N, C-alpha and C positions, 0 to 999 in steps of 0.2 A: 826392648821398652826404655823408651827416654826419660832420661833424670828430667828432675824438677828445674834444673838449670837449662836442660834444652827445650824446657818448656818456656822457659824464661826466654831464651834466645830467639824463639820463634815466636814470641807474643802472646801465647795461650794464658800464661800466668803474670799479672802485672807485675812490677818491680819497680824501685825508685833508682832511676839510671843516673848515673856518674859521667859515666865516658863510655864510647863505643866505638871500635873503628870495624875493617871488614874481617878481623880475626878475633877481637877479645871484645868484651863485655865486662864493666866495672859497675856493681849496684850496691845498695845498703844491705847489709846483712839484717833480717827484720827479728832477729834475737841477739842484737849487738853487746859486747862486752861494754862498749863506750858509745858516746854520740860520735857518728862517722866512722863507725867499723863498715868497711866496705869488703867485698867480693871481688875478685878479677876472676874469671873464667876464659878458656880459649871457646871460641862458638864451636868448635867441633867437639864433639862428646868423644873424651878420651879420660877413663877412669882414673887413673895414676898418674900423679904427676911425672914420675919418672918415665912413663911411658910417651912422653910428648915428645915430638922430634926435638932435636939438638937446636934447629934456625927458630922453630914457633917457639920453644922455651926460652930462649934468648930474648926474643920479640917480648914474650909477656912479662919478662923481668922488666924491660925497658918501658913497654907500657904501664905494668903496675910502679915503677918508679914515677912516671909522670902524675900519676895518681896520688901517690904518696905525699908528692910535694905540694900537689892541691889542697890535701887532707891538713896538711900540717899549717899552709897558709890559711885557713878557714878555721881549723879548731884549736883551740890552746891546747897544746902537750907539749911534753920534752922531746917528745919524739913520736915517728910512726915506726910502731913495731910490724914484723913479718912472719906470720908461722903460716905451717903447712901441716895438715892433719891427715886430711884425706881418707877418713873414715866413715864420715857422715852422709856424705851424697858422692854416689859412683859417678863423679866428673870432677878432672884436675881444678883446684881451685887454690888462691893464696888469701889470707887472710890480711887486711891492712887493718891495723887499731891504732888509735890515738893512745899514747900511754905516758904516764909520769913516773912510774917504775915497773919494775919486771912483773910484778905480782899483776898488774893489769890485764896481763894476757892469759891469765888462770882461768881456763875454760869451766871450772868446777863454781865460779862466782856465780851470784844469781845473774840473769839477763836484764838490761836496761829494757825501760818499757818507754816508748815515745808515741804523740798521737801520728795520726796519717798526717795533719799539718806540719807537724814538728818532722817527720821523715822527708816530708815535701822540700818543706824549706831547707834540710839540711842538706838533701840531694843538690838544690838548685844552686845553694851556695858555693857547694864543693864544686861543682860541674863547670861553674863559670870560671873557676882559676885553673882547669885543666888545661892544658898546651900541647895536642897532640900533634 
């Protein structure tokens, strides 16, 4: 069975895309910890990040870096934090989260709520700053 992320890659489920190339997709998390919270996934469905082939993992980190730079340029924050949890969806993914303190990456926090228009505007603003 395909993961929800594979369905997003296939276009079966809509998403707020930030960046995409032939191997990866970055899109806004719909249950974000902060405005601009983005997920980066390989288009190939691989459950566990540490099962990703070395060459693909290297490319995923470089792709994530480019997306993080765009988030940092658009969203006021001290840094863009990166975390991998890997339990909630059986598809390898990296969270890129604009932060001002380490506690901003605590997943026990209440999730932020944004309108569809806010998600679209945020995705567009960040995507315009990505240089792949």
